[in-house]
N, C-alpha and C positions, 0 to 999 in steps of 0.2 A: 613712353619712349625711354631709351637708355640715356642717362645724363650725358651731356655734351657741352661744348662751348656755345655761348649764346650772346646776343646783343639785342637791345630794344631800341627801335627807331621811332621818332615821332616829331612831326613838324609843329605840333601844338603841345609842347612839353608842359607849359603852365596849366592848361586846361586838363591835361591828362596826368598831372603829377601824381595824384593818388593812385591811379591805376598802374602807373609805371613803378612806383614804390612797392605796390603789392606784388607785381610780377617779379621784381628783383628779389624781394624777400622770400617768396614761395619757392622760386626756382633755385636760389642759392641754398636754401634749407634742404632742397631735394638733391643736392650735390651737383647741380649744373654750375658751370664755371663761366664767369663773365670774361669775354674777350672781344674788345671793340675792333680789333684789327683783322682777325681771321676766324670769325665765328662760323660754327657749323649750322646753327639755328638763328635765323634773323626774324625777329618778331616785330611787325610794324603796327603801330597804333595810328590810324588815320583812314584816309579813303584810298581810292584807286590811284590817284595822283601820287600820294605818298608812297604807295607800294611800288609804282614804276620808278620813282626817284631812288628808292632803296635798292632795287635790283640793279640799277645802273651804278649806284654808289659802290656796291659790293661786287661789281663786275659779273653779275649773274651767277656767282659762286656761293654755294651753300644751299640750305633748305629754307624756304620762305613761308611765313605764316602771317596773314593779315587779320587783325582784329578791327572791325570796321567802326570808326568813330566819325565817318564822313557821311555821304549821302547814299550813293548806290551800293557800294561795297561789292562790286562784281566778283572780285577775287577772294572774297572772304566767306568763311563758314561760320563766323562768330561775330556778334555785335558786342558792344561795350557792356550792355546789361547782362550778358552771359559770360563775363570775364572769369568768374569763379569756376564755371563749367569748363571753360577753355583751359585754365591752368590745371585743373584736375585731370583733364584728358591728356595734356602734355606729360604730366608726371606719371600717370597710371596706365594709359592705353598704348598699344602698339601703333606706331604711325605708318601710314602709307604715303607715297608721294606720287604726284602726277608729273610726267615729263612733258613740258611744253616746248614746241619747236622755236628756235631762235633763228633770226635772219641776219644776214651780213650786208651792210652797205659799204662799198668801197669807193672812195673818192679822195682827191687831193693826197694820194699816196698813203691814206689811212684806212683802217678797217674799224667800223663801228657795228655793234650788235643792237638789234631791237627785238622786242617781244610782240608788241601790238601793231605799231604802224610807223611808217616814215612819211612825213609830209614835206614837200617842197613848195614853199609859199612865196610868191613874188609880190614885191611892192607895186609893180606894174605888170602888164601882161608879158609873158615870156614865151619863147618858141622852144618846144620840146620835140625831139625825134626819139621814137621808141623802137628798140630792136629786141627780138626774142632770140637769145644766143646771137648768132651772126646774121639773122634774117631780119630785114627791115619790116616793120609793122605799120607805123603811121607817123604823121607829123601834125602838130597842132600849135596854134597860138592860144594860150590859156593863162589862168592865174596860178597854175601849179598842178601838182599831182599828189595823190595819196596812194601809198602802197601798203596793203594790210595783210597780216597773217590771218589764219583761220580764227585765232583767239581775238584778233582785233576787228573782226567783221561786224561786231555790234557797236563799234565806236564811230569815229568821225566818218569813215567811209560809208557807213549805213545811212547817214544823213544825205549822201549823194546818190541814193537809190541803188546802191549795190546790195547784193543779197547777204543775209545772215548765214554763216557757216555753222551748222549745228554740231559737228564733230570736230574737236580740236586737233585730232590726229589725221585728218584727211589730207592727202598730199597735194594740196593746191595753195595758191595765194592769189591775190587780185590787186588790180589798180583801178583808179578812177581819176580822170582829169578834172581839174577845178575850173568851172565856168569856161569851157572851150568855145571859141568863136566858130561860127559856120558861115563862110562867105566864099566868094569865087577863088580866093587864095588858099583857103583850107576847107574845101567842100565836103570831104569824106573822112574826117578824123574818126578814129575808133576810140571813142571817149572812155570806155571801160572794158576790162577783160579779166578773164580767169586763166591762170597760168599754172602748169605743172611745176611742182617743187624741184623736179629734175632739170628745169630750164632756168636760165638766167634772164633777168630783165635788165636791159642796157638803156639808160636814159642819157641822151645827149642834150645838155642845156645850152642853147645857143646865145641867149642874151637875158637881160633882166637882172634885177636886184633881188636875189632869192635867199630866203632863210631855210636852212635845212633843220628839220625838227624830228627827233626820234622819240617815240613814246611820250610826246608832249613836252620834251625838253629840247630847247634850242641849242644846237651844237655849232652851227656856223652861219655867218651872215654874208651878204653880198656874194653869194656863191654862183659861179657858172662853170661849166666844164662837163665832166662825165661822171656818171654814177652807175655802178654795177650792183644789182640786187641779187642775192643768191641765198640758198638755204645753208645755214651754218651746221657744222657737225656737233655743235654744243647744244644742250637743252637746259631749260630752267626747271628746277625741282620745286613744285608747289606742294606743301605738306597738308595732309588731311588726317583728321581723326573721325570723320563722318563720311558717309557715302556721298560722293560728289563727282560730277563730270561736267562737261561744257553745256550739255542740254539742261541740267539742273540749274546751272548758273544763269543761262539765258531765261529760263522759266521764272526764276526768282527776280531777275532784273526787270522783266517786263510784266510781271505780276499775272502770269497765266494761272487760271484756275481749272481744276479738273472738272470735267463734265459729270 
């Protein structure tokens, strides 16, 4: 790729010190310019949690590359043992980048973006009313709700028996209630659903002590009120030097083998 401004992020700087020093030296020798404030290329050494923290820290702006030093490495094309190959690819190959959809959560007169999922988690049961655009959908007493983008379908929401979305560019998203009750007061709650990205999901939080968590990062506590979820017009740029798409990521993550 053409030399550009860059930064290296790592939550385990001590254990990754040699790798970080190697990256800095090689890239600066290749005329890349260190810029910690407005980098064009953001390289993360860590796992998927480190990656999600970095995209929030840099407001989803720039091109992101994860070198996996964690466990799953869902967003990564490279492992730490392939660091030299990764650096050579950055310096010598033409890059491509994948545009991943971002979603907007509007509440408390603020707008937040998320890539993977939003979780509303209550310390006790909470009553939620859901609307699609202006049309009432369902009401439930539950422990919260998870709203996931296509790229987030392999995460928390999948453990709630929601389906895995194989294509990251499919124009849907989904929600699943957490531990909904079923009794005479709430007999017919629609506990999960798939929504067109052209539609907004409106969540009315009627009570409870709720934590609002975006991409695994807690943003607000003791929340109640209204949340509107919608597709943002912004996208996240995930950089690649190898063939990659969401199906390949899923296959790697769950260790599918070719027949």
